[in-house]
TORPA-4810 file (N, C-alpha, C, O; in nm, 3 decimals):
<nodes>
NODE_1_-5.456_12.977_-4.088_-5.420_13.103_-4.152_-5.339_13.077_-4.277_-5.296_12.965_-4.304_D
NODE_2_-5.319_13.181_-4.353_-5.226_13.181_-4.466_-5.121_13.286_-4.434_-5.155_13.400_-4.401_A
NODE_3_-4.995_13.249_-4.446_-4.886_13.338_-4.404_-4.789_13.363_-4.518_-4.754_13.272_-4.593_T
NODE_4_-4.748_13.488_-4.531_-4.641_13.525_-4.622_-4.520_13.555_-4.534_-4.525_13.646_-4.451_L
NODE_5_-4.412_13.479_-4.550_-4.296_13.488_-4.462_-4.170_13.513_-4.545_-4.152_13.451_-4.650_H
NODE_6_-4.085_13.603_-4.498_-3.959_13.632_-4.566_-3.845_13.626_-4.464_-3.863_13.662_-4.348_A
NODE_7_-3.729_13.579_-4.509_-3.615_13.563_-4.419_-3.487_13.590_-4.498_-3.474_13.546_-4.613_Q
NODE_8_-3.393_13.661_-4.437_-3.270_13.695_-4.509_-3.152_13.700_-4.411_-3.162_13.759_-4.303_R
NODE_9_-3.040_13.638_-4.451_-2.919_13.645_-4.369_-2.865_13.787_-4.368_-2.868_13.856_-4.469_K
NODE_10_-2.814_13.829_-4.249_-2.756_13.963_-4.241_-2.606_13.957_-4.220_-2.532_14.035_-4.281_I
NODE_11_-2.558_13.867_-4.134_-2.414_13.844_-4.120_-2.394_13.713_-4.047_-2.467_13.679_-3.955_F
NODE_12_-2.292_13.639_-4.091_-2.265_13.508_-4.030_-2.389_13.420_-4.038_-2.447_13.402_-4.145_G
NODE_13_-2.427_13.364_-3.924_-2.545_13.278_-3.918_-2.668_13.351_-3.865_-2.770_13.288_-3.837_D
NODE_14_-2.659_13.483_-3.851_-2.775_13.561_-3.808_-2.863_13.597_-3.927_-2.813_13.618_-4.038_F
NODE_15_-2.993_13.605_-3.903_-3.086_13.643_-4.009_-3.199_13.727_-3.950_-3.225_13.723_-3.829_F
NODE_16_-3.264_13.801_-4.036_-3.384_13.874_-3.996_-3.502_13.808_-4.068_-3.487_13.748_-4.174_I
NODE_17_-3.621_13.820_-4.006_-3.739_13.764_-4.070_-3.857_13.857_-4.046_-3.855_13.940_-3.955_D
NODE_18_-3.958_13.843_-4.130_-4.080_13.922_-4.117_-4.193_13.845_-4.185_-4.169_13.767_-4.277_A
NODE_19_-4.316_13.867_-4.140_-4.427_13.796_-4.200_-4.560_13.863_-4.174_-4.571_13.954_-4.091_G
NODE_20_-4.659_13.817_-4.247_-4.795_13.871_-4.238_-4.892_13.754_-4.256_-4.878_13.676_-4.350_F
NODE_21_-4.991_13.742_-4.167_-5.087_13.632_-4.172_-5.229_13.683_-4.171_-5.260_13.782_-4.104_S
NODE_22_-5.316_13.615_-4.245_-5.460_13.635_-4.238_-5.520_13.500_-4.204_-5.483_13.398_-4.263_L
NODE_23_-5.614_13.497_-4.107_-5.670_13.369_-4.068_-5.803_13.382_-3.999_-5.863_13.490_-3.995_G
NODE_24_-5.849_13.271_-3.944_-5.977_13.269_-3.875_-5.971_13.174_-3.758_-5.892_13.080_-3.757_G
NODE_25_-6.056_13.198_-3.660_-6.062_13.112_-3.542_-6.156_13.172_-3.441_-6.228_13.268_-3.471_G
NODE_26_-6.157_13.116_-3.324_-6.243_13.171_-3.222_-6.264_13.074_-3.108_-6.213_12.962_-3.109_G
NODE_27_-6.340_13.118_-3.009_-6.370_13.032_-2.896_-6.400_13.112_-2.772_-6.381_13.234_-2.767_G
NODE_28_-6.447_13.042_-2.672_-6.481_13.104_-2.545_-6.573_13.011_-2.468_-6.620_12.911_-2.522_G
NODE_29_-6.598_13.044_-2.343_-6.683_12.959_-2.259_-6.831_12.981_-2.285_-6.914_12.905_-2.234_S
NODE_30_-6.866_13.083_-2.362_-7.006_13.111_-2.395_-7.010_13.187_-2.527_-6.907_13.231_-2.578_S
NODE_31_-7.130_13.201_-2.583_-7.145_13.275_-2.708_-7.100_13.419_-2.689_-7.030_13.474_-2.775_V
NODE_32_-7.139_13.481_-2.579_-7.102_13.621_-2.555_-6.951_13.637_-2.539_-6.893_13.731_-2.592_N
NODE_33_-6.888_13.544_-2.465_-6.743_13.555_-2.449_-6.672_13.529_-2.581_-6.571_13.593_-2.611_Q
NODE_34_-6.724_13.436_-2.661_-6.665_13.411_-2.792_-6.673_13.535_-2.879_-6.577_13.569_-2.949_S
NODE_35_-6.788_13.602_-2.876_-6.805_13.725_-2.954_-6.709_13.833_-2.905_-6.651_13.905_-2.986_R
NODE_36_-6.691_13.844_-2.773_-6.602_13.946_-2.717_-6.456_13.917_-2.753_-6.381_14.008_-2.789_E
NODE_37_-6.415_13.789_-2.743_-6.275_13.754_-2.767_-6.242_13.738_-2.915_-6.132_13.774_-2.958_L
NODE_38_-6.337_13.685_-2.993_-6.308_13.652_-3.132_-6.369_13.746_-3.234_-6.332_13.741_-3.351_S
NODE_39_-6.460_13.831_-3.192_-6.522_13.924_-3.285_-6.591_13.852_-3.399_-6.674_13.764_-3.377_G
NODE_40_-6.555_13.888_-3.520_-6.613_13.823_-3.638_-6.542_13.693_-3.673_-6.584_13.622_-3.764_T
NODE_41_-6.434_13.661_-3.602_-6.361_13.536_-3.627_-6.239_13.551_-3.714_-6.154_13.463_-3.716_G
NODE_42_-6.228_13.661_-3.787_-6.110_13.682_-3.871_-5.999_13.751_-3.793_-6.027_13.833_-3.705_G
NODE_43_-5.875_13.719_-3.824_-5.765_13.787_-3.755_-5.652_13.822_-3.850_-5.638_13.765_-3.959_Y
NODE_44_-5.572_13.918_-3.805_-5.455_13.965_-3.878_-5.336_13.958_-3.783_-5.345_14.000_-3.668_I
NODE_45_-5.225_13.904_-3.832_-5.103_13.897_-3.752_-4.986_13.944_-3.837_-4.974_13.906_-3.953_K
NODE_46_-4.901_14.027_-3.779_-4.778_14.068_-3.847_-4.663_14.056_-3.748_-4.684_14.069_-3.627_S
NODE_47_-4.544_14.030_-3.797_-4.431_14.010_-3.707_-4.300_14.039_-3.779_-4.293_14.038_-3.902_Y
NODE_48_-4.195_14.067_-3.700_-4.059_14.079_-3.751_-3.963_14.052_-3.637_-3.995_14.074_-3.521_M
NODE_49_-3.844_14.004_-3.672_-3.750_13.971_-3.566_-3.615_13.929_-3.619_-3.579_13.955_-3.734_G
NODE_50_-3.539_13.862_-3.531_-3.403_13.820_-3.562_-3.384_13.678_-3.512_-3.443_13.637_-3.412_I
NODE_51_-3.300_13.602_-3.584_-3.276_13.463_-3.546_-3.133_13.422_-3.574_-3.056_13.496_-3.635_G
NODE_52_-3.099_13.301_-3.528_-2.965_13.246_-3.548_-2.980_13.104_-3.601_-3.057_13.024_-3.547_Y
NODE_53_-2.906_13.071_-3.707_-2.912_12.940_-3.770_-2.801_12.851_-3.713_-2.683_12.876_-3.735_D
NODE_54_-2.841_12.745_-3.640_-2.745_12.652_-3.582_-2.714_12.536_-3.677_-2.634_12.448_-3.642_F
NODE_55_-2.775_12.535_-3.795_-2.752_12.427_-3.891_-2.865_12.326_-3.888_-2.941_12.315_-3.984_G
NODE_56_-2.877_12.252_-3.776_-2.985_12.154_-3.762_-3.119_12.222_-3.733_-3.225_12.167_-3.764_E
NODE_57_-3.113_12.340_-3.674_-3.235_12.415_-3.645_-3.199_12.562_-3.630_-3.081_12.597_-3.618_F
NODE_58_-3.300_12.647_-3.631_-3.282_12.791_-3.610_-3.365_12.834_-3.491_-3.469_12.775_-3.461_S
NODE_59_-3.318_12.937_-3.423_-3.387_12.989_-3.305_-3.390_13.141_-3.316_-3.295_13.202_-3.366_F
NODE_60_-3.498_13.202_-3.270_-3.504_13.347_-3.276_-3.617_13.406_-3.194_-3.690_13.335_-3.125_G
NODE_61_-3.629_13.539_-3.204_-3.735_13.611_-3.132_-3.800_13.710_-3.230_-3.732_13.776_-3.308_V
NODE_62_-3.931_13.718_-3.223_-4.006_13.811_-3.306_-4.089_13.905_-3.220_-4.128_13.871_-3.109_N
NODE_63_-4.114_14.023_-3.273_-4.211_14.114_-3.214_-4.334_14.106_-3.303_-4.325_14.136_-3.422_Y
NODE_64_-4.448_14.068_-3.247_-4.567_14.041_-3.326_-4.685_14.126_-3.280_-4.698_14.159_-3.162_A
NODE_65_-4.770_14.159_-3.375_-4.897_14.226_-3.346_-5.010_14.136_-3.392_-5.007_14.086_-3.505_H
NODE_66_-5.110_14.114_-3.305_-5.220_14.022_-3.334_-5.352_14.092_-3.306_-5.369_14.155_-3.202_F
NODE_67_-5.446_14.082_-3.402_-5.575_14.147_-3.383_-5.688_14.063_-3.443_-5.686_14.029_-3.561_Q
NODE_68_-5.787_14.030_-3.358_-5.914_13.976_-3.407_-6.000_14.095_-3.446_-6.011_14.191_-3.369_F
NODE_69_-6.061_14.091_-3.564_-6.144_14.203_-3.607_-6.269_14.213_-3.519_-6.331_14.111_-3.486_T
NODE_70_-6.304_14.335_-3.483_-6.422_14.364_-3.400_-6.420_14.289_-3.268_-6.523_14.236_-3.225_D
NODE_71_-6.305_14.284_-3.202_-6.298_14.217_-3.072_-6.207_14.297_-2.979_-6.147_14.397_-3.017_S
NODE_72_-6.199_14.247_-2.854_-6.114_14.315_-2.756_-5.968_14.273_-2.769_-5.881_14.333_-2.706_S
NODE_73_-5.939_14.173_-2.849_-5.800_14.127_-2.867_-5.734_14.208_-2.978_-5.768_14.194_-3.095_I
NODE_74_-5.642_14.291_-2.938_-5.567_14.377_-3.030_-5.440_14.418_-2.956_-5.438_14.521_-2.889_D
NODE_75_-5.335_14.338_-2.967_-5.216_14.363_-2.886_-5.087_14.323_-2.957_-5.089_14.261_-3.063_H
NODE_76_-4.975_14.359_-2.897_-4.843_14.323_-2.947_-4.768_14.249_-2.838_-4.793_14.270_-2.719_S
NODE_77_-4.677_14.164_-2.878_-4.599_14.087_-2.781_-4.473_14.032_-2.847_-4.462_14.031_-2.969_Q
NODE_78_-4.380_13.986_-2.765_-4.262_13.915_-2.813_-4.292_13.766_-2.812_-4.362_13.718_-2.723_F
NODE_79_-4.240_13.694_-2.909_-4.251_13.548_-2.906_-4.121_13.486_-2.956_-4.048_13.545_-3.035_N
NODE_80_-4.096_13.365_-2.910_-3.977_13.291_-2.950_-4.017_13.185_-3.052_-4.128_13.132_-3.046_F
NODE_81_-3.926_13.154_-3.145_-3.958_13.052_-3.244_-3.839_12.960_-3.267_-3.724_12.998_-3.247_F
NODE_82_-3.871_12.839_-3.308_-3.772_12.739_-3.349_-3.811_12.691_-3.488_-3.928_12.659_-3.511_I
NODE_83_-3.717_12.686_-3.579_-3.740_12.635_-3.714_-3.654_12.512_-3.735_-3.537_12.510_-3.696_Q
NODE_84_-3.712_12.409_-3.796_-3.637_12.288_-3.826_-3.658_12.256_-3.974_-3.771_12.233_-4.016_K
NODE_85_-3.551_12.254_-4.053_-3.568_12.220_-4.194_-3.606_12.073_-4.210_-3.560_11.987_-4.135_P
NODE_86_-3.691_12.044_-4.307_-3.729_11.907_-4.336_-3.701_11.878_-4.483_-3.694_11.970_-4.566_V
NODE_87_-3.684_11.751_-4.514_-3.664_11.711_-4.653_-3.752_11.589_-4.679_-3.786_11.515_-4.587_S
NODE_88_-3.787_11.570_-4.804_-3.871_11.457_-4.840_-3.845_11.418_-4.984_-3.793_11.496_-5.063_F
NODE_89_-3.881_11.295_-5.015_-3.863_11.244_-5.150_-3.993_11.259_-5.228_-4.102_11.251_-5.170_L
NODE_90_-3.983_11.281_-5.356_-4.099_11.291_-5.442_-4.085_11.186_-5.551_-3.979_11.172_-5.612_I
NODE_91_-4.193_11.113_-5.575_-4.189_11.011_-5.679_-4.320_11.005_-5.753_-4.419_11.064_-5.712_G
NODE_92_-4.320_10.932_-5.863_-4.440_10.914_-5.943_-4.538_10.827_-5.868_-4.500_10.728_-5.806_S
NODE_93_-4.667_10.863_-5.874_-4.768_10.780_-5.809_-4.772_10.642_-5.872_-4.809_10.545_-5.806_Y
NODE_94_-4.733_10.631_-6.000_-4.730_10.501_-6.068_-4.628_10.407_-6.004_-4.637_10.286_-6.023_A
NODE_95_-4.532_10.461_-5.929_-4.431_10.378_-5.863_-4.472_10.335_-5.723_-4.398_10.263_-5.657_D
NODE_96_-4.590_10.378_-5.676_-4.630_10.343_-5.541_-4.643_10.191_-5.527_-4.693_10.124_-5.617_S
NODE_97_-4.597_10.139_-5.415_-4.604_9.996_-5.391_-4.485_9.919_-5.443_-4.469_9.801_-5.409_G
NODE_98_-4.402_9.980_-5.524_-4.286_9.911_-5.578_-4.170_9.920_-5.479_-4.158_10.017_-5.404_K
NODE_99_-4.086_9.817_-5.480_-3.971_9.819_-5.391_-3.869_9.921_-5.442_-3.841_9.929_-5.562_K
NODE_100_-3.815_9.997_-5.349_-3.715_10.099_-5.383_-3.593_10.075_-5.295_-3.597_9.995_-5.201_R
NODE_101_-3.485_10.142_-5.327_-3.367_10.137_-5.241_-3.404_10.193_-5.104_-3.499_10.270_-5.092_A
NODE_102_-3.330_10.154_-5.001_-3.366_10.189_-4.864_-3.385_10.339_-4.845_-3.471_10.381_-4.767_A
NODE_103_-3.306_10.421_-4.913_-3.317_10.565_-4.896_-3.423_10.626_-4.985_-3.438_10.748_-4.988_D
NODE_104_-3.498_10.544_-5.059_-3.601_10.597_-5.148_-3.736_10.531_-5.126_-3.820_10.530_-5.216_K
NODE_105_-3.758_10.475_-5.007_-3.887_10.412_-4.978_-3.994_10.519_-4.975_-3.985_10.614_-4.897_T
NODE_106_-4.095_10.504_-5.058_-4.198_10.607_-5.068_-4.318_10.578_-4.979_-4.380_10.672_-4.928_L
NODE_107_-4.352_10.451_-4.960_-4.475_10.421_-4.888_-4.456_10.320_-4.776_-4.554_10.261_-4.731_L
NODE_108_-4.337_10.299_-4.730_-4.313_10.207_-4.620_-4.316_10.279_-4.487_-4.359_10.394_-4.478_G
NODE_109_-4.268_10.210_-4.382_-4.261_10.270_-4.250_-4.174_10.395_-4.256_-4.070_10.394_-4.320_A
NODE_110_-4.216_10.500_-4.190_-4.142_10.625_-4.189_-4.180_10.717_-4.302_-4.139_10.834_-4.303_G
NODE_111_-4.258_10.669_-4.399_-4.299_10.754_-4.511_-4.411_10.848_-4.465_-4.482_10.819_-4.369_A
NODE_112_-4.426_10.957_-4.534_-4.531_11.054_-4.505_-4.605_11.090_-4.633_-4.547_11.091_-4.742_S
NODE_113_-4.733_11.120_-4.619_-4.814_11.164_-4.732_-4.880_11.295_-4.694_-4.940_11.307_-4.587_I
NODE_114_-4.869_11.393_-4.782_-4.935_11.522_-4.763_-5.046_11.531_-4.867_-5.020_11.521_-4.987_L
NODE_115_-5.171_11.551_-4.822_-5.283_11.558_-4.915_-5.357_11.691_-4.900_-5.360_11.751_-4.792_T
NODE_116_-5.416_11.734_-5.010_-5.499_11.853_-5.012_-5.635_11.811_-5.064_-5.645_11.747_-5.170_F
NODE_117_-5.742_11.845_-4.991_-5.876_11.799_-5.026_-5.976_11.912_-5.018_-5.954_12.012_-4.950_E
NODE_118_-6.087_11.895_-5.090_-6.205_11.979_-5.071_-6.312_11.890_-5.008_-6.337_11.780_-5.056_F
NODE_119_-6.375_11.940_-4.901_-6.474_11.860_-4.829_-6.607_11.933_-4.823_-6.614_12.055_-4.833_K
NODE_120_-6.714_11.854_-4.806_-6.847_11.908_-4.785_-6.900_11.850_-4.655_-6.925_11.730_-4.646_N
NODE_121_-6.918_11.935_-4.553_-6.964_11.891_-4.422_-7.115_11.910_-4.415_-7.166_12.021_-4.426_I
NODE_122_-7.187_11.798_-4.395_-7.332_11.802_-4.380_-7.366_11.813_-4.233_-7.312_11.736_-4.152_F
NODE_123_-7.453_11.906_-4.196_-7.495_11.920_-4.057_-7.618_11.833_-4.031_-7.709_11.827_-4.113_K
NODE_124_-7.620_11.766_-3.917_-7.734_11.684_-3.876_-7.812_11.761_-3.770_-7.760_11.788_-3.662_V
NODE_125_-7.936_11.796_-3.801_-8.023_11.873_-3.711_-7.953_11.997_-3.657_-7.936_12.010_-3.535_E
NODE_126_-7.911_12.089_-3.745_-7.841_12.210_-3.698_-7.930_12.296_-3.609_-8.050_12.309_-3.634_P
NODE_127_-7.870_12.353_-3.506_-7.944_12.434_-3.408_-7.918_12.584_-3.424_-7.997_12.664_-3.374_Q
NODE_128_-7.812_12.622_-3.491_-7.776_12.763_-3.501_-7.853_12.836_-3.610_-7.941_12.778_-3.674_G
NODE_129_-7.818_12.962_-3.631_-7.881_13.044_-3.733_-7.843_12.994_-3.872_-7.928_12.990_-3.961_V
NODE_130_-7.718_12.956_-3.891_-7.669_12.909_-4.021_-7.691_12.759_-4.033_-7.628_12.681_-3.961_N
NODE_131_-7.780_12.717_-4.121_-7.811_12.576_-4.139_-7.753_12.520_-4.269_-7.787_12.408_-4.308_K
NODE_132_-7.668_12.596_-4.335_-7.608_12.552_-4.461_-7.503_12.444_-4.437_-7.447_12.433_-4.328_K
NODE_133_-7.476_12.366_-4.543_-7.360_12.278_-4.540_-7.235_12.365_-4.543_-7.240_12.481_-4.584_N
NODE_134_-7.124_12.309_-4.500_-6.999_12.385_-4.495_-6.899_12.323_-4.591_-6.867_12.204_-4.579_I
NODE_135_-6.850_12.400_-4.686_-6.747_12.354_-4.778_-6.612_12.399_-4.725_-6.593_12.517_-4.695_N
NODE_136_-6.518_12.305_-4.713_-6.386_12.338_-4.659_-6.275_12.292_-4.753_-6.293_12.202_-4.835_T
NODE_137_-6.162_12.358_-4.739_-6.037_12.313_-4.800_-5.954_12.255_-4.687_-5.943_12.316_-4.580_A
NODE_138_-5.895_12.137_-4.708_-5.828_12.066_-4.600_-5.687_12.026_-4.641_-5.662_11.990_-4.756_A
NODE_139_-5.596_12.033_-4.545_-5.460_11.987_-4.563_-5.434_11.881_-4.456_-5.461_11.904_-4.338_L
NODE_140_-5.383_11.765_-4.498_-5.360_11.657_-4.402_-5.222_11.597_-4.420_-5.178_11.573_-4.533_Q
NODE_141_-5.154_11.572_-4.308_-5.024_11.503_-4.309_-5.042_11.368_-4.242_-5.089_11.360_-4.129_L
NODE_142_-5.005_11.261_-4.313_-5.011_11.125_-4.259_-4.870_11.071_-4.252_-4.792_11.084_-4.347_A
NODE_143_-4.835_11.008_-4.140_-4.701_10.952_-4.122_-4.715_10.804_-4.086_-4.778_10.771_-3.985_H
NODE_144_-4.658_10.716_-4.166_-4.672_10.572_-4.148_-4.570_10.519_-4.047_-4.452_10.554_-4.052_F
NODE_145_-4.618_10.434_-3.954_-4.524_10.367_-3.864_-4.505_10.221_-3.905_-4.420_10.153_-3.847_F
NODE_146_-4.581_10.171_-4.002_-4.550_10.049_-4.077_-4.616_10.066_-4.214_-4.659_10.177_-4.247_N
NODE_147_-4.626_9.962_-4.295_-4.677_9.981_-4.431_-4.827_10.006_-4.437_-4.879_10.049_-4.540_R
NODE_148_-4.899_9.978_-4.327_-5.045_9.991_-4.329_-5.099_10.096_-4.233_-5.194_10.167_-4.267_S
NODE_149_-5.042_10.107_-4.115_-5.095_10.198_-4.013_-5.020_10.331_-4.013_-4.900_10.337_-4.038_Q
NODE_150_-5.095_10.438_-3.985_-5.035_10.570_-3.984_-5.107_10.661_-3.885_-5.220_10.635_-3.844_Y
NODE_151_-5.039_10.767_-3.847_-5.096_10.876_-3.768_-5.123_10.991_-3.863_-5.049_11.012_-3.959_L
NODE_152_-5.229_11.068_-3.836_-5.255_11.181_-3.924_-5.294_11.304_-3.843_-5.346_11.294_-3.732_F
NODE_153_-5.266_11.419_-3.902_-5.306_11.548_-3.848_-5.364_11.627_-3.965_-5.297_11.647_-4.066_L
NODE_154_-5.489_11.672_-3.949_-5.554_11.744_-4.057_-5.613_11.875_-4.009_-5.656_11.886_-3.894_G
NODE_155_-5.616_11.973_-4.097_-5.674_12.104_-4.066_-5.761_12.148_-4.183_-5.720_12.140_-4.298_A
NODE_156_-5.881_12.195_-4.152_-5.976_12.242_-4.253_-6.008_12.389_-4.230_-6.006_12.437_-4.116_D
NODE_157_-6.038_12.460_-4.337_-6.090_12.596_-4.324_-6.203_12.613_-4.425_-6.191_12.572_-4.540_I
NODE_158_-6.312_12.675_-4.380_-6.429_12.692_-4.465_-6.409_12.799_-4.570_-6.349_12.903_-4.544_G
NODE_159_-6.461_12.773_-4.691_-6.456_12.874_-4.797_-6.596_12.906_-4.850_-6.614_13.004_-4.922_Y
NODE_160_-6.697_12.823_-4.813_-6.834_12.850_-4.857_-6.929_12.788_-4.755_-6.897_12.687_-4.693_Y
NODE_161_-7.046_12.849_-4.738_-7.143_12.801_-4.640_-7.121_12.867_-4.506_-7.215_12.921_-4.447_G
NODE_162_-6.999_12.863_-4.457_-6.957_12.934_-4.336_-6.808_12.965_-4.350_-6.724_12.896_-4.293_M
NODE_163_-6.775_13.070_-4.427_-6.634_13.104_-4.447_-6.561_13.124_-4.313_-6.617_13.178_-4.218_P
NODE_164_-6.437_13.080_-4.310_-6.348_13.086_-4.194_-6.382_12.983_-4.087_-6.315_12.978_-3.984_L
NODE_165_-6.487_12.899_-4.109_-6.505_12.785_-4.019_-6.374_12.708_-4.018_-6.309_12.698_-4.122_Y
NODE_166_-6.334_12.655_-3.904_-6.208_12.580_-3.901_-6.217_12.463_-3.806_-6.291_12.466_-3.708_N
NODE_167_-6.140_12.359_-3.835_-6.133_12.243_-3.748_-5.997_12.177_-3.761_-5.931_12.188_-3.865_Q
NODE_168_-5.956_12.107_-3.656_-5.830_12.034_-3.654_-5.859_11.894_-3.600_-5.927_11.879_-3.499_V
NODE_169_-5.808_11.792_-3.670_-5.830_11.654_-3.630_-5.696_11.581_-3.619_-5.607_11.600_-3.701_L
NODE_170_-5.685_11.497_-3.516_-5.567_11.413_-3.495_-5.617_11.270_-3.477_-5.714_11.248_-3.405_L
NODE_171_-5.552_11.173_-3.541_-5.601_11.037_-3.526_-5.511_10.934_-3.589_-5.396_10.959_-3.623_G
NODE_172_-5.569_10.814_-3.605_-5.497_10.701_-3.662_-5.569_10.656_-3.789_-5.689_10.680_-3.805_I
NODE_173_-5.496_10.591_-3.876_-5.554_10.544_-4.000_-5.497_10.410_-4.042_-5.392_10.367_-3.993_G
NODE_174_-5.568_10.345_-4.134_-5.524_10.216_-4.187_-5.538_10.219_-4.339_-5.639_10.265_-4.392_H
NODE_175_-5.436_10.171_-4.408_-5.440_10.164_-4.554_-5.443_10.018_-4.596_-5.357_9.939_-4.557_R
NODE_176_-5.542_9.983_-4.678_-5.549_9.849_-4.737_-5.520_9.863_-4.886_-5.592_9.933_-4.957_H
NODE_177_-5.415_9.797_-4.932_-5.375_9.807_-5.073_-5.434_9.692_-5.152_-5.403_9.576_-5.127_S
NODE_178_-5.519_9.725_-5.248_-5.573_9.625_-5.339_-5.474_9.597_-5.451_-5.448_9.481_-5.485_F
NODE_179_-5.417_9.703_-5.507_-5.313_9.695_-5.608_-5.218_9.810_-5.579_-5.249_9.894_-5.494_T
NODE_180_-5.103_9.819_-5.645_-5.013_9.932_-5.621_-5.078_10.068_-5.647_-5.033_10.170_-5.594_P
NODE_181_-5.186_10.071_-5.730_-5.250_10.198_-5.762_-5.385_10.217_-5.696_-5.443_10.326_-5.705_R
NODE_182_-5.438_10.114_-5.630_-5.570_10.125_-5.567_-5.556_10.092_-5.419_-5.520_9.981_-5.382_V
NODE_183_-5.585_10.192_-5.335_-5.576_10.177_-5.190_-5.705_10.225_-5.125_-5.771_10.315_-5.176_N
NODE_184_-5.740_10.164_-5.014_-5.855_10.205_-4.935_-5.803_10.255_-4.800_-5.730_10.184_-4.731_F
NODE_185_-5.840_10.377_-4.763_-5.795_10.437_-4.638_-5.913_10.452_-4.543_-6.019_10.500_-4.583_Y
NODE_186_-5.896_10.412_-4.418_-5.997_10.438_-4.315_-5.928_10.511_-4.201_-5.813_10.481_-4.168_S
NODE_187_-5.998_10.607_-4.143_-5.938_10.692_-4.040_-6.035_10.713_-3.925_-6.156_10.713_-3.943_Q
NODE_188_-5.979_10.729_-3.806_-6.056_10.765_-3.688_-5.981_10.878_-3.619_-5.865_10.863_-3.581_L
NODE_189_-6.048_10.992_-3.602_-5.980_11.107_-3.544_-6.068_11.180_-3.444_-6.190_11.167_-3.444_G
NODE_190_-6.003_11.257_-3.359_-6.072_11.345_-3.263_-6.012_11.484_-3.278_-5.898_11.500_-3.321_V
NODE_191_-6.091_11.583_-3.243_-6.040_11.720_-3.255_-6.142_11.821_-3.215_-6.235_11.793_-3.140_G
NODE_192_-6.125_11.941_-3.266_-6.210_12.052_-3.231_-6.239_12.131_-3.356_-6.153_12.150_-3.441_S
NODE_193_-6.364_12.179_-3.366_-6.400_12.259_-3.481_-6.507_12.359_-3.443_-6.581_12.340_-3.346_G
NODE_194_-6.515_12.465_-3.519_-6.619_12.565_-3.493_-6.581_12.700_-3.542_-6.475_12.720_-3.600_G
NODE_195_-6.668_12.793_-3.518_-6.643_12.929_-3.564_-6.710_13.027_-3.469_-6.643_13.108_-3.406_F
NODE_196_-6.841_13.018_-3.458_-6.916_13.108_-3.372_-7.036_13.034_-3.317_-7.119_12.985_-3.393_S
NODE_197_-7.045_13.026_-3.187_-7.152_12.950_-3.124_-7.292_12.993_-3.162_-7.384_12.911_-3.162_G
NODE_198_-7.311_13.121_-3.193_-7.446_13.168_-3.221_-7.493_13.133_-3.360_-7.613_13.135_-3.386_E
NODE_199_-7.401_13.099_-3.453_-7.441_13.066_-3.589_-7.411_12.919_-3.622_-7.438_12.874_-3.733_V
</nodes>
């Protein structure tokens, strides 16, 4: 989904928050159940609530409304949330591979890389109604546990061919550095993807 979120302190360490999300997803044990639960696959979520900032993290409760379009899911509920602030260093790509001070290591163990990609998924012998390739926009977070090996988590959403198609992959990767500016990445991941079983 894509979320617009706002948060404001009201007194002391208490704050109020509110947000609005548009997204896509779906699933079920059969095509008919998927259609009943997920409708067209698009959903709308809105929420508002109150929280408390403990410094290292925040905790709170929201009242949320969630609706899949053209489906039986259209309800409101309370949910609890935890927020943890994160920080990261930003450096020039030209400096990759160079030794830095211990608190400024960009690509060593403990470093993370966030990438944004456009992908083209080719279907092999498609069986559904939609036989088009799927174009997706993908966001991936990779976290290195040494200078070469890393864990990654990636999420894709379709924008053409099958809009709102989505998938999530979790796996391991290896980086081979030819020069400080030329690297080869190989990845192996498992996950789940789809939109509507009938198409």
